[in-house]
Residue, then its C-alpha position, 0 to 999 in steps of 0.5 A: x493500490x493506493x497513493x497517500x502520503x506517508x503516515x495516512x491511513x487509508x479507510x473503506x466503505x465501512x468508514x465512508x457510510x459512517x464517518x462517526x465510527x472509530x478509526x485510527x488516526x496514524x497508518x499501522x504499516x512500515x515504510x521502505x524508501x527505494x530510490x527516493x519514493x516510500x512504499x508500504x512493505x506488504x507481505x500480501x497484495x490483493x485486487x479489489x479486496x477478493x482474492x490475496x497474493x503472496x508479494x514473495x510469489x512474484x518476482x521484480x522485473x530487471x531494471x531497465x537503463x533509460x540513461x541512453 
């Protein structure tokens, strides 16, 4: 997971070690807004760029009420 401003692209080691390589100036992904926060709408995620998992394979936890 990366925390970046909306619309900012994320680069990896290939760009770090070759800063003159071409790279997009805008992030290519779509966002959704949830409770005032923006989140990228990915269909998969991975940990350490090793193995990808489908987002649809996981379910969200029920929201807890912290108002009391």
